C-alpha positions as CSV (number, residue, x, y, z in Angstrom):
1,X,60.4,93.4,128.3
2,X,57.3,95.5,128.4
3,X,57.0,99.0,126.9
4,X,56.9,100.4,130.4
5,X,60.1,98.6,131.4
6,X,61.9,99.7,128.2
7,X,61.0,103.3,128.9
8,X,62.2,103.1,132.5
9,X,65.5,101.6,131.4
10,X,66.0,104.3,128.8
11,X,65.3,107.1,131.2
12,X,67.7,105.6,133.8
13,X,71.2,107.3,133.3
14,X,72.9,104.2,134.9
15,X,71.4,101.9,132.4
16,X,73.9,100.2,130.1
17,X,71.6,100.6,127.2
18,X,72.0,103.9,125.3
19,X,69.2,105.8,123.8
20,X,69.6,107.5,120.4
21,X,68.4,111.1,120.6
22,X,66.6,111.3,117.2
23,X,66.6,115.1,117.3
24,X,70.4,115.1,116.9
25,X,70.5,112.5,114.1
26,X,69.4,114.9,111.3
27,X,72.6,117.2,111.3
28,X,74.8,114.1,111.6
29,X,73.2,112.4,108.6
30,X,73.2,115.6,106.6
31,X,76.9,116.1,107.4
32,X,77.8,112.6,106.4
33,X,75.7,112.9,103.2
34,X,77.5,116.1,102.2
35,X,80.9,114.5,102.9
36,X,79.9,111.5,100.6
37,X,78.7,113.8,97.9
38,X,81.9,115.9,98.1
39,X,84.1,112.7,97.9
40,X,82.2,111.4,94.9
41,X,82.5,114.8,93.2
42,X,86.3,114.8,93.7
43,X,86.5,111.2,92.3
44,X,84.5,112.2,89.3
45,X,86.6,115.3,88.7
46,X,89.8,113.3,89.1
47,X,88.6,110.6,86.7
48,X,87.7,113.3,84.1
49,X,91.1,115.0,84.5
50,X,93.1,111.8,83.7
51,X,94.3,112.0,80.2
52,X,94.6,109.3,77.6
53,X,97.5,107.0,76.8
54,X,100.0,108.5,74.4
55,X,102.9,107.1,72.4
56,X,105.8,109.4,71.8
57,X,108.3,108.7,69.0
58,X,111.7,110.5,69.5
59,X,115.4,110.4,69.0
60,X,117.0,108.7,72.0
61,X,119.5,111.5,72.4
62,X,117.0,114.4,72.4
63,X,116.9,116.1,75.9
64,X,114.0,118.5,75.1
65,X,111.8,115.6,74.1
66,X,112.4,114.1,77.5
67,X,111.4,117.3,79.2
68,X,108.2,117.5,77.1
69,X,107.4,114.0,78.1
70,X,107.9,114.9,81.8
71,X,105.5,117.8,81.2
72,X,102.9,115.5,79.8
73,X,103.3,113.0,82.6
74,X,102.9,115.7,85.2
75,X,99.7,116.7,83.5
76,X,98.3,113.1,83.9
77,X,99.1,111.5,80.6
78,X,100.4,107.9,80.5
79,X,103.3,108.1,78.1
80,X,104.9,105.2,76.2
81,X,108.3,106.3,74.7
82,X,109.6,104.7,71.5
83,X,113.1,105.8,70.8
84,X,114.2,105.7,67.2
85,X,116.9,107.5,65.3
86,X,114.6,108.5,62.3
87,X,111.1,109.6,63.3
88,X,110.3,111.0,59.8
89,X,108.5,107.8,58.7
90,X,106.2,108.2,61.7
91,X,105.6,111.9,60.8
92,X,104.8,111.0,57.2
93,X,102.5,108.1,58.2
94,X,100.6,110.4,60.6
95,X,100.2,113.1,57.9
96,X,102.4,115.8,59.6
97,X,103.2,118.4,56.9
98,X,106.9,119.0,56.3
99,X,106.7,122.7,57.3
100,X,105.0,121.8,60.7
101,X,107.6,119.3,61.9
102,X,109.5,119.4,65.1
103,X,111.7,117.0,67.0
104,X,109.2,114.4,68.3
105,X,105.8,113.1,67.3
106,X,103.1,111.7,69.7
107,X,100.0,109.9,68.9
108,X,96.9,110.0,71.2
109,X,93.4,108.9,70.5
110,X,94.1,108.9,66.7
111,X,95.5,112.4,66.7
112,X,99.1,113.3,66.1
113,X,100.8,115.8,68.5
114,X,103.8,117.3,66.8
115,X,106.5,119.1,68.8
116,X,106.2,121.1,72.0
117,X,102.4,121.3,72.3
118,X,101.3,122.2,75.9
119,X,99.4,119.5,77.8
120,X,96.3,121.8,78.2
121,X,96.0,122.1,74.5
122,X,96.1,118.4,74.1
123,X,93.4,118.1,76.8
124,X,91.3,120.6,74.9
125,X,91.7,118.6,71.7
126,X,90.6,115.4,73.4
127,X,87.6,117.1,74.9
128,X,86.5,119.0,71.8
129,X,87.4,116.1,69.4
130,X,87.5,118.2,66.2
131,X,87.7,116.6,62.8
132,X,91.4,117.2,62.3
133,X,94.6,115.1,62.0
134,X,96.4,116.7,64.9
135,X,98.2,119.6,66.5
136,X,101.6,121.0,65.8
137,X,104.1,123.5,67.1
138,X,106.7,123.7,64.4
139,X,110.3,124.2,65.3
140,X,111.3,124.5,69.0
141,X,110.1,127.8,70.4
142,X,111.9,128.9,73.6
143,X,109.5,128.8,76.5
144,X,107.2,126.0,75.2
145,X,107.0,122.9,77.3
146,X,110.4,121.2,77.3
147,X,112.1,124.2,75.8
148,X,112.4,126.4,78.9
149,X,115.8,128.1,78.9
150,X,116.9,129.8,82.1
151,X,117.6,133.5,81.5
152,X,115.8,133.6,78.2
153,X,112.4,135.1,77.7
154,X,109.7,132.8,76.3
155,X,108.8,133.6,72.7
156,X,105.2,133.8,71.5
157,X,104.2,130.8,69.5
158,X,101.1,129.2,67.9
159,X,99.7,125.7,68.2
160,X,98.3,124.8,64.8
161,X,95.4,122.4,64.1
162,X,96.1,120.4,60.9
163,X,93.1,119.4,58.9
164,X,92.6,116.3,57.0
165,X,93.3,118.3,53.8
166,X,96.7,119.5,55.3
167,X,95.5,123.0,55.9
168,X,96.5,124.7,59.2
169,X,94.5,126.9,61.4
170,X,95.4,128.5,64.8
171,X,94.3,126.2,67.7
172,X,95.9,128.2,70.5
173,X,98.3,131.1,71.0
174,X,101.0,131.2,73.7
């Protein structure tokens, strides 16, 4: 086909060949490019928001521990539960001070998480990666994750960072 024949066919509206109008291609390519960039951004954000694997040691009969585990799973953590009647040997092995203990102990990326620590605080720990043993919420404060009680006002509580020397400092206030 000669150049002249191709042009005549392209200019003929009854021709079965379609001609791409290159002046309209720019906005379409730009739109597709922005959609791809947006999708990649969402994937990257989602990947960053996925939390690490966590092992939780708890008494098989403790209901608040189960609610805390649900809180952590909803926040994106993959939780392995290990039920055992006496979790004190785990607490001792992880270096949880006696006055900081609660009903369950979790281990994630080498840190212990003692008690009803909010998922966001665990995320902050994993992002900041301070040189500490772990985080603790001593006791079972009403209103902390897993300790929500209908009709009762949440109490203020502190999430403590426990240093390698056993000293505690405030990590977060709730």
